[in-house]
C-alpha positions in Angstrom: 80.5 84.0 51.1 79.4 87.3 52.5 77.9 85.6 55.6 81.2 83.8 56.2 83.2 87.1 56.0 80.8 88.7 58.5 81.2 85.7 60.8 85.0 85.9 60.6 85.0 89.6 61.1 82.7 89.3 64.1 84.8 86.5 65.6 88.0 88.6 65.1 86.3 91.6 66.7 85.1 89.6 69.7 88.6 88.0 70.1 90.3 91.3 69.9 88.0 92.9 72.5 88.4 89.9 74.8 92.2 90.1 74.6 92.2 93.9 75.0 89.9 93.7 78.1 92.1 90.9 79.6 95.3 93.0 79.3 93.6 96.1 80.5 92.3 94.4 83.6 95.6 92.6 84.2 97.5 95.9 84.1 95.2 97.4 86.7 95.5 94.6 89.2 98.4 95.1 91.6 100.9 92.2 91.5 100.5 91.6 95.2 96.8 90.6 94.8 96.8 86.8 94.1 94.3 84.2 93.6 94.6 80.9 95.6 92.1 78.2 94.7 91.5 75.1 96.8 88.8 72.5 96.2 88.0 71.0 99.6 86.4 68.0 97.9 89.8 66.8 96.7 90.9 63.7 98.7 94.0 65.5 100.0 91.7 67.9 101.9 89.3 65.2 103.2 90.2 66.0 106.9 90.4 69.7 106.5 87.9 71.5 108.8 86.6 75.1 108.8 88.7 75.8 111.9 91.9 74.5 110.1 91.3 77.0 107.3 90.7 80.0 109.7 93.8 79.0 111.7 95.9 79.5 108.6 95.2 83.3 108.8 95.9 83.8 112.5 97.1 87.3 113.2 95.1 88.8 110.4 91.7 90.3 110.1 89.5 87.9 108.1 86.7 89.0 105.9 84.7 85.9 105.0 82.5 85.8 101.9 80.0 82.9 101.4 78.9 82.8 97.8 78.3 80.7 94.7 78.9 81.0 91.0 75.1 80.9 90.2 74.3 83.7 92.7 73.7 87.0 90.9 73.9 89.2 94.1 77.1 87.4 95.1 78.8 88.2 91.7 77.6 91.8 91.8 79.5 92.3 95.0 82.8 91.0 93.7 84.0 94.2 92.1 83.5 95.9 95.4 85.3 93.1 97.2 88.2 93.6 94.8 88.3 97.3 95.7 88.4 96.4 99.4 91.3 94.1 98.7 93.1 97.0 97.0 92.3 99.3 99.9 93.9 96.9 102.4 96.8 95.8 100.3 99.9 95.1 102.4 97.9 95.3 105.6 97.0 92.4 107.9 93.7 91.6 106.2 92.8 88.5 104.3 89.7 88.0 102.1 88.5 84.4 102.2 85.8 83.1 99.9 83.8 79.9 100.5 81.8 78.8 97.5 78.8 76.5 98.0 78.9 75.4 94.3 78.4 71.7 93.6 80.1 72.0 90.3 83.9 72.6 90.6 84.2 73.6 86.9 81.5 76.3 87.2 83.2 77.6 90.4 86.7 77.8 88.8 85.3 79.3 85.6 83.6 82.1 87.6 86.7 82.8 89.6 88.7 83.1 86.3 86.0 85.0 84.4 85.5 87.6 87.1 89.3 87.8 87.7 88.7 87.2 91.4 91.6 87.5 93.8 91.9 86.3 97.4 91.7 82.9 99.1 89.1 80.8 97.4 87.7 77.5 98.7 85.1 75.2 97.2 83.4 74.0 100.3 83.1 70.3 101.0 79.9 69.1 102.6 81.6 68.9 106.0 83.0 72.4 105.9 79.6 73.7 104.5 77.9 72.1 107.5 80.4 73.6 109.9 80.0 77.2 108.8 76.3 76.7 108.2 75.8 75.7 111.8 78.2 78.1 113.3 77.0 81.2 111.5 73.5 80.0 110.5 74.3 80.6 106.8 70.9 80.0 105.1 71.2 82.6 102.3 74.1 84.0 100.2 75.8 86.3 99.9 76.8 86.3 103.5 79.8 88.0 105.1 81.6 87.5 108.5 84.3 89.6 110.1 86.9 88.0 112.3 89.6 89.9 114.3 93.3 89.1 114.5 92.8 86.8 117.5 90.2 84.7 115.7 87.2 86.1 117.5 84.0 86.6 115.4 83.3 90.3 115.5 80.3 90.4 113.2 78.7 87.3 111.9 76.4 89.4 109.7 79.1 91.8 108.4 78.2 94.5 105.8 78.5 93.8 102.1 81.6 94.9 100.3 79.5 97.6 98.5 78.7 99.3 101.8 81.2 102.1 102.3 81.2 101.6 106.0 82.8 98.1 105.6 86.1 99.9 105.2 85.8 101.5 108.7 84.6 98.2 110.2 87.8 96.5 108.9 90.1 99.4 109.8 88.8 99.3 113.4 90.2 95.8 113.8 93.7 96.6 112.5 
């Protein structure tokens, strides 16, 4: 009986802390920061190319982030990426994330668990091959900076945690 009470108390404590932390984070995220999630493996996106995706953001500076849910260094950069998004809120900058996950559930779960915002794509094999060839993406995390005209400015852009990333993006506005 005592063990059961401890279990119930522990469960309630964990639940309370989880709810509290969710509402605390939700209040600190500006309403303008949204999360858009597209699984490029869905049949409706079968003919979508990497260039199609980039073309959607014409007229904006694009900060590309190649990552995966199982990548520790990738996930450690996400809070810094979020701060970059806040810095450039209401400016012509878009943050586009390409996950190389094979498991859509793990990808979505990580996006939700880390409260990630921005434009999120689960890469299809074709899209992965396109950006892999174009930018020689062999390791993640990897970042690319594209100007408003669609020109690749830096195919080895600095990580979000590097303070000079802000200046690199500002120079393109």
